[in-house]
C-alpha positions as CSV (number, residue, x, y, z in Angstrom):
1,M,-0.1,0.1,0.0
2,V,2.9,2.4,0.7
3,D,4.4,1.7,-2.6
4,Q,1.2,2.5,-4.6
5,S,0.7,5.9,-2.8
6,M,4.2,6.9,-3.4
7,Q,4.0,6.1,-7.2
8,S,0.6,8.3,-7.6
9,S,2.3,11.4,-5.9
10,P,4.7,12.2,-8.7
11,R,1.8,11.7,-11.2
12,K,-0.4,14.4,-9.8
13,S,2.5,16.9,-9.7
14,R,2.8,16.5,-13.6
15,R,-0.6,17.1,-14.0
16,W,-0.7,20.6,-11.9
17,L,2.4,21.5,-13.8
18,L,0.6,21.1,-17.3
19,A,-2.5,23.0,-16.2
20,L,-0.6,25.8,-14.9
21,L,1.4,25.8,-18.4
22,V,-1.8,26.0,-20.1
23,L,-3.0,28.9,-18.1
24,L,-0.1,31.0,-18.7
25,V,-0.3,30.5,-22.3
26,I,-4.0,31.6,-22.3
27,A,-3.1,34.6,-20.2
28,G,-0.3,35.6,-22.6
29,L,-2.5,35.4,-25.7
30,C,-5.2,37.4,-24.0
31,W,-2.7,40.1,-23.1
32,K,-1.3,40.3,-26.7
33,F,-4.5,40.6,-28.5
34,W,-6.7,42.5,-26.2
35,P,-7.9,45.7,-27.8
36,A,-6.5,49.0,-26.7
37,G,-8.3,51.4,-24.7
38,T,-7.7,54.2,-27.3
39,E,-9.7,52.7,-29.9
40,S,-10.5,55.2,-32.9
41,K,-13.5,57.1,-32.6
42,E,-13.7,57.7,-36.3
43,P,-17.2,57.1,-37.8
44,P,-17.0,54.3,-40.4
45,A,-18.0,56.5,-43.2
46,T,-14.5,58.6,-42.8
47,R,-12.3,55.8,-42.0
48,T,-9.3,55.5,-44.5
49,G,-7.3,52.8,-45.9
50,K,-3.9,51.9,-45.9
51,T,-3.1,54.6,-48.3
52,G,-4.8,57.3,-46.2
53,M,-7.2,58.3,-49.0
54,M,-10.9,58.6,-48.3
55,R,-13.3,56.2,-50.1
56,P,-15.7,58.0,-51.9
57,G,-19.3,57.4,-52.3
58,F,-19.8,55.5,-49.1
59,G,-22.1,56.8,-46.3
60,G,-22.8,60.2,-48.3
61,A,-19.3,61.7,-47.4
62,G,-17.6,60.9,-50.4
63,G,-18.2,64.0,-52.3
64,P,-19.5,64.7,-55.8
65,V,-19.8,61.7,-58.2
66,P,-17.7,62.3,-61.4
67,V,-20.0,61.7,-64.6
68,R,-19.9,62.0,-68.2
69,V,-23.3,63.8,-69.8
70,A,-24.5,64.3,-73.2
71,P,-27.5,66.5,-74.2
72,A,-30.7,64.8,-75.8
73,I,-31.3,66.4,-79.1
74,Q,-34.0,66.9,-81.8
75,G,-34.0,65.4,-85.1
76,E,-34.6,62.9,-87.8
77,F,-34.4,59.0,-86.8
78,A,-34.3,56.4,-89.6
79,V,-36.3,53.0,-88.6
80,Y,-34.4,50.2,-90.1
81,Y,-35.9,46.6,-90.2
82,K,-32.9,44.2,-89.9
83,A,-33.0,40.8,-91.5
84,L,-30.6,37.9,-92.5
85,G,-30.6,37.8,-96.4
86,T,-29.0,35.6,-99.0
87,V,-27.6,36.8,-102.4
88,T,-29.2,35.3,-105.4
89,A,-28.0,35.7,-108.9
90,L,-30.5,37.4,-111.3
91,N,-30.1,34.6,-113.7
92,T,-28.0,31.2,-113.4
93,I,-27.3,29.3,-116.7
94,N,-25.9,25.9,-117.0
95,V,-24.1,25.9,-120.3
96,R,-24.4,22.6,-122.1
97,S,-23.7,21.5,-125.7
98,R,-26.8,21.2,-128.1
99,V,-24.9,18.6,-130.3
100,G,-22.6,15.8,-129.8
101,G,-19.0,15.3,-130.4
102,E,-15.4,15.7,-129.2
103,L,-14.6,18.8,-127.2
104,I,-11.6,20.6,-129.1
105,K,-11.4,23.9,-127.6
106,I,-12.2,25.7,-124.3
107,A,-12.2,29.5,-124.8
108,F,-12.8,31.0,-121.4
109,E,-10.8,31.4,-118.1
110,E,-12.4,30.0,-115.0
111,G,-14.0,33.1,-113.0
112,Q,-13.8,35.7,-115.8
113,M,-16.5,37.9,-116.8
114,V,-18.2,37.3,-120.2
115,K,-20.7,38.9,-122.6
116,A,-23.7,37.4,-124.3
117,G,-22.4,35.7,-127.4
118,D,-18.7,35.3,-126.4
119,L,-17.4,31.9,-127.5
120,L,-16.6,29.4,-124.6
121,A,-15.8,26.1,-126.1
122,E,-15.8,24.3,-129.4
123,I,-17.1,20.9,-130.6
124,D,-15.3,19.1,-133.6
125,P,-17.4,20.4,-136.6
126,R,-16.4,18.2,-139.3
127,S,-19.1,15.6,-139.2
128,Y,-21.7,18.7,-139.1
129,Q,-19.9,20.2,-142.0
130,N,-20.3,16.9,-144.0
131,A,-23.9,16.9,-143.2
132,L,-24.5,20.4,-144.6
133,L,-22.7,19.4,-147.8
134,Q,-25.2,16.5,-148.2
135,A,-28.2,18.4,-147.3
136,Q,-27.1,21.1,-149.7
137,G,-26.5,18.6,-152.7
138,T,-29.8,17.0,-151.9
139,L,-31.4,20.5,-152.3
140,L,-29.7,21.2,-155.6
141,Q,-31.0,18.0,-157.2
142,N,-34.5,18.5,-156.3
143,Q,-34.3,22.3,-157.3
144,A,-33.2,21.1,-160.9
145,Q,-36.0,18.6,-160.9
146,L,-38.5,21.3,-160.0
147,K,-37.3,23.6,-162.7
148,N,-37.7,20.9,-165.3
149,A,-41.1,20.3,-164.1
150,Q,-42.0,23.7,-164.3
151,V,-40.7,23.9,-168.0
152,D,-42.9,20.9,-169.0
153,L,-45.7,22.6,-167.3
154,E,-45.4,25.6,-169.3
155,R,-45.1,23.5,-172.5
156,Y,-48.2,21.7,-171.6
157,R,-50.3,24.6,-170.9
158,G,-49.4,25.8,-174.7
159,L,-50.2,22.6,-176.1
160,Y,-53.4,22.4,-174.0
161,A,-54.5,25.8,-175.4
162,Q,-53.9,24.4,-178.8
163,D,-56.2,21.4,-178.1
164,S,-53.3,19.1,-178.6
165,I,-53.2,17.2,-175.3
166,A,-55.8,15.8,-172.8
167,K,-56.4,17.9,-169.7
168,Q,-55.4,15.1,-167.6
169,T,-52.0,15.5,-168.9
170,L,-51.7,19.2,-167.9
171,D,-53.2,18.4,-164.3
172,T,-50.4,15.7,-164.0
173,A,-47.8,18.3,-164.9
174,A,-48.9,20.8,-162.6
175,A,-49.2,18.2,-159.6
176,L,-45.6,17.2,-160.4
177,V,-44.6,20.7,-159.8
178,M,-46.0,21.2,-156.7
179,Q,-44.5,17.8,-155.4
180,Y,-41.1,19.0,-156.4
181,Q,-41.9,22.6,-154.7
182,G,-42.5,20.4,-151.4
183,T,-39.5,18.4,-151.8
184,V,-37.4,21.6,-152.2
185,K,-38.6,23.1,-149.1
186,T,-38.0,20.0,-147.2
187,N,-34.5,19.9,-148.6
188,Q,-34.0,23.7,-147.7
189,G,-35.1,22.8,-144.0
190,A,-32.4,20.2,-143.8
191,V,-29.9,22.5,-145.0
192,D,-31.1,25.0,-142.3
193,D,-30.9,22.5,-139.8
194,A,-27.5,21.2,-140.8
195,K,-26.3,25.0,-140.7
196,L,-27.6,25.1,-137.0
197,N,-26.1,22.2,-135.9
198,L,-22.7,23.4,-137.5
199,E,-23.1,26.8,-135.6
200,F,-24.0,25.0,-132.4
201,T,-20.3,23.2,-132.3
202,K,-19.4,26.7,-131.1
203,I,-20.6,27.0,-127.7
204,R,-21.4,30.7,-126.9
205,A,-22.4,32.6,-123.6
206,P,-26.3,33.1,-123.7
207,I,-26.0,35.8,-121.2
208,A,-23.5,38.3,-119.6
209,G,-22.0,37.3,-116.3
210,R,-19.2,35.5,-114.5
211,V,-18.2,31.9,-115.5
212,G,-17.5,29.6,-112.9
213,L,-15.3,26.5,-112.7
214,R,-15.2,24.2,-115.9
215,Q,-16.6,20.8,-115.5
216,L,-15.1,19.2,-118.9
217,D,-11.9,19.2,-120.3
218,V,-10.5,19.2,-124.0
219,G,-10.7,15.8,-125.5
220,N,-14.0,14.5,-123.7
221,L,-16.6,13.4,-125.8
222,V,-19.8,15.4,-125.2
223,A,-23.3,14.3,-125.8
224,A,-26.1,16.6,-126.8
225,N,-27.8,18.1,-123.6
226,D,-25.6,16.1,-121.4
227,T,-26.5,16.1,-117.7
228,T,-22.9,17.3,-117.1
229,A,-22.7,21.3,-117.8
230,L,-19.7,22.7,-119.4
231,A,-19.9,25.6,-117.2
232,V,-22.0,27.7,-115.1
233,I,-22.8,31.5,-116.0
234,T,-24.2,33.6,-113.1
235,Q,-25.5,37.2,-113.9
236,T,-24.2,39.3,-111.0
237,Q,-24.8,42.6,-112.4
238,P,-27.3,43.4,-111.1
239,I,-27.7,41.0,-108.4
240,N,-30.6,40.2,-105.8
241,V,-30.7,39.7,-102.1
242,A,-33.7,37.5,-100.7
243,F,-34.9,38.1,-97.2
244,T,-37.7,37.8,-94.9
245,L,-39.6,40.1,-92.6
246,P,-42.0,39.1,-89.8
247,E,-45.6,39.8,-90.6
248,N,-46.0,42.3,-87.6
249,A,-43.5,44.6,-89.5
250,L,-45.3,44.5,-92.7
251,Q,-47.7,47.5,-92.3
252,T,-45.3,50.3,-92.9
253,V,-43.3,48.7,-95.4
254,L,-46.3,47.6,-97.7
255,A,-47.7,51.1,-97.5
256,R,-44.6,52.9,-98.6
257,Y,-43.8,50.1,-101.2
258,R,-47.5,50.4,-102.7
259,S,-47.3,54.0,-103.0
260,G,-44.4,53.7,-105.5
261,N,-41.8,54.7,-103.0
262,K,-38.2,53.1,-103.7
263,L,-37.2,51.7,-100.2
264,P,-33.3,51.8,-99.8
265,V,-31.8,48.5,-98.6
266,Q,-28.4,48.1,-97.2
267,A,-26.4,44.9,-97.4
268,W,-23.7,44.5,-94.6
269,D,-21.3,41.9,-94.3
270,R,-21.9,38.6,-92.0
271,G,-20.3,40.4,-88.9
272,D,-22.7,43.3,-89.4
273,V,-19.6,45.8,-89.4
274,K,-19.1,46.9,-93.0
275,L,-21.6,48.3,-95.4
276,Q,-21.1,46.2,-98.8
277,A,-23.6,47.6,-101.1
278,T,-26.8,49.8,-101.4
279,G,-30.0,48.9,-103.5
280,V,-33.6,49.2,-103.5
281,L,-36.7,47.1,-102.6
282,Q,-37.6,45.1,-105.8
283,S,-40.5,42.8,-105.2
284,L,-42.3,40.7,-102.6
285,D,-44.0,37.5,-102.4
286,N,-47.7,36.8,-102.7
287,Q,-48.4,35.0,-99.3
288,I,-47.0,34.7,-95.8
289,D,-45.2,31.6,-94.8
290,V,-47.5,30.2,-92.2
291,T,-44.8,28.0,-90.5
292,T,-42.6,31.3,-89.8
293,G,-45.2,34.0,-90.1
294,T,-42.7,35.7,-92.6
295,L,-43.0,37.4,-95.9
296,K,-40.3,37.0,-98.6
297,F,-38.8,40.1,-100.1
298,K,-36.2,40.7,-102.7
299,A,-33.9,43.8,-103.1
300,R,-32.1,44.8,-106.3
301,F,-28.3,45.9,-106.2
302,D,-26.2,47.2,-109.2
303,N,-23.2,45.4,-107.8
304,Q,-20.9,47.2,-110.1
305,D,-17.9,46.6,-107.9
306,Q,-18.7,42.7,-107.4
307,V,-18.7,42.6,-103.9
308,L,-22.0,40.6,-103.7
309,F,-21.6,36.8,-104.7
310,P,-24.4,34.4,-105.3
311,N,-25.4,32.5,-102.3
312,Q,-23.5,34.8,-99.9
313,F,-24.9,35.4,-96.5
314,V,-25.5,39.4,-95.6
315,N,-27.2,41.4,-93.0
316,V,-30.1,43.4,-94.4
317,R,-31.3,46.6,-93.3
318,L,-34.5,48.0,-94.9
319,L,-35.1,51.6,-94.4
320,A,-38.9,51.4,-93.5
321,D,-39.6,54.9,-92.1
322,T,-38.0,58.3,-91.3
323,L,-39.4,59.9,-87.9
324,K,-39.3,63.6,-88.1
325,N,-38.7,66.1,-85.3
326,V,-38.3,63.3,-82.5
327,V,-36.2,63.7,-79.1
328,L,-33.2,61.4,-79.4
329,A,-31.1,60.4,-76.5
330,P,-27.8,58.2,-76.1
331,S,-28.8,54.6,-75.6
332,A,-26.2,54.4,-72.8
333,A,-28.1,56.7,-70.6
334,I,-31.0,54.8,-70.6
335,Q,-31.4,52.5,-67.7
336,F,-33.9,50.0,-66.6
337,G,-35.4,49.3,-63.0
338,N,-38.3,48.1,-61.2
339,N,-40.6,51.2,-62.0
340,G,-39.7,51.1,-65.6
341,T,-37.4,52.9,-68.0
342,F,-35.6,56.1,-66.7
343,A,-32.6,58.2,-67.0
344,Y,-30.6,60.4,-64.8
345,A,-30.7,64.1,-66.0
346,L,-29.1,67.3,-64.6
347,D,-31.6,69.4,-62.7
348,G,-29.9,72.6,-64.0
349,G,-27.2,72.6,-61.2
350,N,-24.9,69.8,-60.0
351,K,-27.5,67.4,-58.9
352,V,-29.2,64.8,-60.8
353,K,-32.9,63.8,-61.0
354,I,-34.6,60.7,-62.1
355,R,-36.8,61.0,-65.0
356,Q,-39.2,58.3,-66.0
357,L,-39.2,57.6,-69.8
358,V,-41.5,56.4,-72.7
359,I,-39.1,55.1,-75.3
360,G,-39.5,54.1,-79.0
361,D,-37.3,52.6,-81.6
362,T,-33.5,52.3,-81.1
363,D,-30.6,51.7,-83.4
364,G,-28.1,50.7,-80.7
365,E,-26.6,54.2,-80.3
366,N,-29.6,56.2,-80.4
367,T,-33.1,55.9,-78.7
368,V,-36.4,57.8,-79.5
369,I,-37.7,59.5,-76.4
370,K,-41.5,59.8,-76.5
371,E,-41.9,61.1,-73.1
372,G,-39.6,62.1,-70.3
373,L,-37.0,64.3,-72.0
374,A,-36.9,67.4,-74.1
375,A,-34.2,68.5,-76.5
376,G,-31.3,70.3,-74.6
377,D,-31.7,68.1,-71.3
378,R,-28.4,66.6,-70.1
379,V,-28.4,63.0,-69.2
380,V,-25.7,61.0,-67.6
381,L,-23.8,58.4,-69.8
382,E,-21.2,57.2,-67.4
383,G,-21.0,56.8,-63.5
384,T,-24.9,56.0,-63.2
385,D,-23.7,53.0,-61.0
386,R,-23.3,55.3,-57.9
387,L,-26.1,57.6,-58.5
388,K,-29.5,58.1,-56.9
389,D,-32.3,60.6,-57.1
390,G,-30.7,64.1,-55.9
391,T,-27.1,62.8,-55.9
392,E,-24.5,65.7,-56.4
393,V,-22.3,65.2,-59.3
394,E,-19.2,66.5,-60.9
395,V,-19.4,66.8,-64.6
396,V,-15.8,65.7,-66.1
397,N,-17.3,65.6,-69.7
398,D,-20.1,67.6,-71.3
399,S,-20.8,67.4,-74.8
400,T,-23.0,70.4,-75.0
401,E,-22.5,71.2,-78.9
402,V,-25.4,70.0,-80.9
403,P,-23.9,67.4,-83.5
404,T,-24.5,67.5,-87.2
405,T,-26.0,63.9,-86.8
406,P,-27.2,61.9,-83.8
407,A,-24.3,59.4,-84.6
408,E,-21.5,61.8,-84.2
409,H,-22.9,63.0,-80.9
410,L,-24.0,59.9,-79.1
411,Q,-20.9,57.8,-80.3
412,G,-18.0,58.4,-77.7
413,K,-14.5,58.8,-79.0
414,P,-12.0,57.7,-76.6
415,G,-9.1,60.0,-76.2
416,A,-10.8,63.2,-77.5
417,K,-10.0,66.2,-75.8
418,D,-12.5,68.5,-74.1
419,D,-12.2,72.4,-73.6
420,D,-10.4,71.9,-70.2
421,G,-8.0,69.3,-71.7
422,S,-9.3,66.4,-70.0
423,T,-10.2,63.1,-72.0
424,A,-13.5,61.7,-72.8
425,D,-12.7,58.5,-70.7
426,K,-12.0,60.5,-67.4
427,A,-15.2,59.7,-66.2
428,Q,-15.0,56.0,-66.7
429,K,-11.5,55.9,-64.9
430,A,-12.9,58.0,-62.2
431,S,-15.8,55.8,-61.4
432,A,-13.6,52.6,-61.6
């Protein structure tokens, strides 16, 4: 019993030492991280960061918000309907041989422009020359027989007048002349047909246009009206663009088209970046496609510079109408919220006011304002994310000059200098 009590005494001592060590560590940590009694009394709105600069726009103590503004203007607005169009050739001709034979000549370069009547290829003409000679020989034989029959007829008429022959002999001679006349006409037709076939050995362009890649080479045997075309000619001057418009957009277009107005149509490249050609609306279909609810249109383009190719996809813009004396505002100033569409407009001083808007058509840069703004009202373009009704602002870029066109005014030009020498993107940098 004595030995067990002596062994338990050192164990209790170690436990007390360990507990005391833990308490000392906890006390040291509390002393090190306990907040100082001189805590900053600065309100959160005016605290500074590591750089010592005040953070603007928080708690209302950041000062005026830098913004870029532009005026709403009054002018004309072009209403365009956009659609995806396909370029189609005015005429497409598959050039085939009308006679058979060996192809002995190719007279065109692939992709070249040709005129109507230009020689494209030639078939071996020798067999057709021989056929023409045979037809001409037969014609000469029958013409000689006709002439002899006509002489006999005149002789028989004299003898009949002298009552030297019977009436039947005279009638037989007249019938023989008519028979030979019919034979000569048949022979003349054979000669003309042989001449035509001989002419068909020279394959000529039926229309003016661009020749595609040739399908046959010299030395190939060509059959009349062969399924394989010698070449394909597409008429590209002028050229058409086919496109469709939804039925809910037809009222304005059809009214102007039926009144005789020439509606301008623009063809833009596939990326809708570059204007390629300008034409006019040419025709329209006679019924709406019930599966898509659209109507087909065709526009005609002169295509003098050959920028449009058949089967090319283009973006079509049809000028449907031009609105006169409407208020236009930059689309960048239009905001959308729970209460509808609005914009931040300067109230005449250095504060902004929310204007509820009723908007109309837009082209991406300009928007028609039906209600809410008047010409000359200055609206905020950049810096709107930190604004509310009555916020004080600092205008760092104010385009107050009325532009010659809405696009010149509404399209920002990075790096353009203001009157005070600041750049147009100063507000954007400041708001960042």
